[in-house]
C-alpha positions, 0 to 999 in steps of 0.5 A, a space after each residue: 693902886 691906892 697908897 692907903 691900900 698899898 699900905 694896909 696890905 704891907 702892914 698886915 703881911 709885914 712885907 719888907 718895905 717901910 709903911 708906918 706911914 704913906 710918905 715912907 712907902 711912897 718912894 718905893 711904889 711911886 715916882 717922886 725924886 727918881 732920876 728919870 730913866 726906864 730902870 727906876 721907873 721899871 723897878 717900881 712894879 718890882 715892889 708892887 709884886 709883893 703886894 699880890 698876896 691873896 685873891 682878895 687882894 688881887 681882886 681888890 686892886 682891880 675894883 679899886 682901880 675901876 672905881 677910881 677911874 669913875 671918880 675921874 669921870 672916866 666912861 670907858 676903860 681898857 684895863 691892862 692887867 698882867 697875869 704873871 705879875 699877879 701870879 708870881 709871888 704866891 705861885 698862883 695859876 695864871 688862869 686863877 688870877 685871870 678869873 679874879 680880875 674878872 670877877 672884880 671888874 664884873 662886881 665893879 661894873 654892876 656898882 659903877 654902871 656909868 663906866 664900860 670896862 674891857 681887859 688887856 692881858 699883859 706879857 712881859 718881854 723879860 719872862 719866859 716864852 712858856 709864860 707868854 704862850 700861856 697867857 696868849 692862850 687864856 686871852 684866846 680863850 676868854 676872848 668872848 668873856 672879858 679880855 679884848 686885847 693882848 699886850 706886850 710890855 717891859 723892857 724893849 732896850 734888853 728884850 727884843 719883840 721877835 720871840 713874840 710874833 707868832 703869838 701875836 698874829 695867832 691872837 690877832 687871827 681870832 679877833 683880839 686887839 694887839 697893842 705893842 710898848 715900842 718906840 718909847 725907850 728904843 728908836 723908831 725901828 722897834 715901832 716898825 717891827 711892831 707894824 710889820 712883824 707883830 700886826 699891832 692895832 695900837 702903839 704903847 707911847 711909839 713917840 719916837 717915831 717922829 725921828 723917821 718919817 718912812 715909819 710915820 708914814 707906815 703907821 698912817 697908812 695902817 691907821 695905827 693908834 698911838 697911846 701917848 702917856 706925857 708924864 710917864 715919857 717925862 718919869 722915864 727919861 724920854 724927854 727931859 722937859 714937859 715942854 720937849 714932848 713930840 706929841 704935837 709933832 705927831 699930830 702935825 703928822 696926822 698920826 692917830 694919837 690918843 691921851 693916856 695915864 700908863 700907871 695912874 698910881 706909879 706916876 701919881 696922876 689921872 687922865 685929868 691931870 693929863 688933860 691938864 698938862 698938855 694944855 698948859 705945857 704943850 699949848 694944846 686947845 681944848 679942841 685938840 684934847 677933844 680930837 685925842 678923845 675921840 681917837 681913843 673911841 674910835 681905836 677901842 677894841 671893840 667890833 666897828 659898830 661898837 667903836 661907832 656907838 663909842 665915837 657918837 657918844 663921846 662927840 654928844 658928850 663933848 658938843 661935837 655932833 650935829 645931830 646926826 645919829 650913831 654910825 
């Protein structure tokens, strides 16, 4: 979310945040000089929840996120949104806020035809199971009307995934894509749990998988993709230096990796920035970056024929096709 928009809303609604200028507001909603750990990172989201003050604001945020992705030349976007976060400040119904995000995404698609957008409904581990069940039901209800996946996020250190197993398997049974944040702040055991008990198609982060070859082998066998967010991993204390990041090791282990921003506003980055980071700090070649882009297209939460179309589209754009038509 744009800092300029946040400042405008903070002033209009007299939020309990310093908003006379951008630099005063920035450390409350964006990682600056914080000690790198997951608690400080998650604290930014607590502040961001204060901004969801009206349907118009929620629509505006969703629209601007897509518009900014277009400016970064993103051509396929899967946008997470957390209904409970959007609804809490004003007590909105979860289905209402979901429909507001839908309307903003539809408007952005019409305004920016170069981008394809799918929505992933996200559940936070620390919130009630009643909320999780309701979000799951909303995701299932809107499966053919914008929602393509279900996500479990939040504090994986203090909240296990076991209570959500049945919900995720129910969502998988109706064809939703499943992704769980695991193996970021905890070890490979949470990756194994996500693979064996939640039936995930993708893992949010999952970088601690390198600590257990058996879990890595399980991920390879199931062709599960890893949503790797290098800058975010530094900011949350998963790694101490960018050069320590295990992404290269994951690729050497033949794991299906992709490059992602996590939270562009919180981390103050774009996807282009992440490409630059892996080239400058991890020694990636342009071909390495292309491989991760194609992996992302191939594991999009779309039917197989749509995945094939995306792979062909991006290979064509990246000069990787030999002239054959779409699969």
